[in-house]
C-alpha positions in Angstrom: 6.6 9.9 -17.5 6.1 6.5 -19.0 6.2 6.1 -22.7 4.3 3.4 -24.4 4.7 2.0 -27.8 2.0 2.1 -30.5 1.0 -0.9 -32.5 0.4 -0.9 -36.2 -3.2 0.2 -35.7 -2.2 3.1 -33.4 -3.3 1.6 -30.1 -1.0 1.7 -27.1 1.0 -1.4 -26.3 2.4 -2.0 -22.8 6.2 -2.3 -22.8 7.3 -5.9 -22.0 8.7 -6.4 -18.5 9.3 -9.9 -17.3 7.0 -11.1 -14.5 10.0 -12.0 -12.3 11.3 -8.5 -12.3 7.8 -7.2 -11.3 7.5 -9.7 -8.5 11.1 -9.1 -7.3 10.5 -5.4 -7.1 7.1 -5.8 -5.6 8.1 -8.3 -2.9 11.1 -6.1 -2.0 8.7 -3.1 -1.8 6.3 -5.2 0.4 9.2 -6.0 2.8 10.2 -2.3 2.9 6.6 -1.4 3.5 6.3 -3.9 6.3 9.4 -2.6 8.0 8.5 1.0 7.6 5.0 0.4 8.9 6.4 -1.6 11.9 8.7 1.3 12.7 6.0 4.0 12.3 3.3 2.0 14.0 5.3 0.8 17.0 6.9 4.3 17.2 3.6 6.0 17.3 2.3 3.4 19.8 5.2 4.2 22.1 5.1 8.0 21.5 1.3 8.3 22.1 1.3 5.8 24.9 -1.3 3.6 23.1 -2.4 0.6 25.1 -0.9 -2.7 23.9 -4.4 -4.1 23.9 -5.3 -2.1 20.8 -4.9 -4.9 18.3 -4.5 -2.9 15.0 -1.2 -1.6 16.3 0.3 -4.9 17.4 3.3 -6.2 15.3 1.4 -9.2 13.9 -1.5 -7.1 12.7 0.8 -4.5 11.2 2.8 -7.2 9.3 -0.2 -9.1 8.1 -2.3 -6.1 7.0 0.6 -4.5 5.3 2.1 -7.5 3.4 -1.0 -9.1 2.1 -2.5 -6.1 0.4 0.9 -5.2 -1.1 1.1 -8.7 -2.7 -2.3 -8.2 -4.2 -1.1 -4.8 -5.5 1.8 -6.5 -7.2 -0.6 -9.0 -8.9 -2.8 -6.2 -10.0 0.2 -4.3 -11.5 1.3 -7.4 -13.3 -2.1 -7.8 -14.8 -2.2 -4.1 -15.8 1.2 -4.4 -17.5 -0.2 -7.2 -19.6 -3.3 -5.4 -20.7 -2.7 -1.7 -20.7 -0.3 0.7 -22.4 -0.7 3.1 -19.5 -0.3 0.6 -16.7 1.9 2.9 -14.5 -0.6 5.8 -14.6 -3.6 3.6 -14.0 -1.8 1.7 -11.2 -0.8 4.9 -9.4 -4.3 6.4 -9.6 -6.0 3.2 -8.5 -3.6 2.3 -5.6 -3.5 5.8 -4.2 -7.3 6.2 -4.6 -7.7 2.9 -2.7 -5.3 4.1 0.0 -7.4 7.3 0.5 -10.6 5.2 0.6 -9.0 2.9 3.2 -8.8 5.9 5.5 -12.5 5.4 6.2 -11.6 2.5 8.5 -9.3 4.4 11.0 -11.5 7.6 10.7 -14.6 5.5 11.6 -12.8 4.5 14.8 -13.0 8.2 15.9 -16.7 7.8 16.5 -16.5 4.3 17.9 -17.1 3.4 21.5 -14.0 2.5 23.4 -16.0 -0.5 24.7 -16.0 -2.0 21.2 -12.3 -1.6 20.7 -10.1 -2.4 23.7 -7.4 0.3 24.1 -9.0 2.6 21.5 -8.2 6.3 21.9 -8.2 9.2 19.4 -4.5 8.9 19.1 -4.7 5.2 18.4 -7.2 5.8 15.6 -5.2 8.6 14.1 -1.9 6.5 14.4 -3.4 4.1 11.8 -3.6 6.8 9.1 0.1 6.7 8.0 0.0 2.9 8.1 -2.6 3.0 5.3 -0.8 5.6 3.2 2.9 4.6 3.5 2.7 1.2 1.9 0.8 2.5 -1.1 3.4 5.2 -1.8 6.2 2.6 -1.4 4.5 0.2 -3.8 3.6 2.7 -6.5 7.2 4.1 -6.4 8.8 0.7 -6.6 6.7 -0.6 -9.4 6.2 2.5 -11.5 9.6 4.2 -11.1 12.0 1.4 -10.7 10.9 -0.7 -13.6 12.5 -0.4 -17.0 10.6 1.9 -19.4 
């Protein structure tokens, strides 16, 4: 549980954490998220015999679509730390909520025509689900649990 300090008028004040520490932890989390997603994505692609033509499960797509959103997540966290006394709770709720909402993309592929997505199978669409959730969990843990209180 995160404790926040109160100002003289009783409003919550965010604890001070240097931006360099946030970015260091966030970029490390992004790298961990990329490597975990690569392992899971490529492992599922091999285990489920998913066609290499299915672009969302190619290494380049996995790296790009994992790293870039995680960097934006770090920026969002840094802004929250500057303006909110409950940054950790707000960040966790928003990021995990966005991760759940992002499941609409792979779930929508379940009803897509295989002609629209080369290599698309039910297994390929379902293999994308952990790739949406895993980086969110890594980033929330790294930024909310590994930062000084």
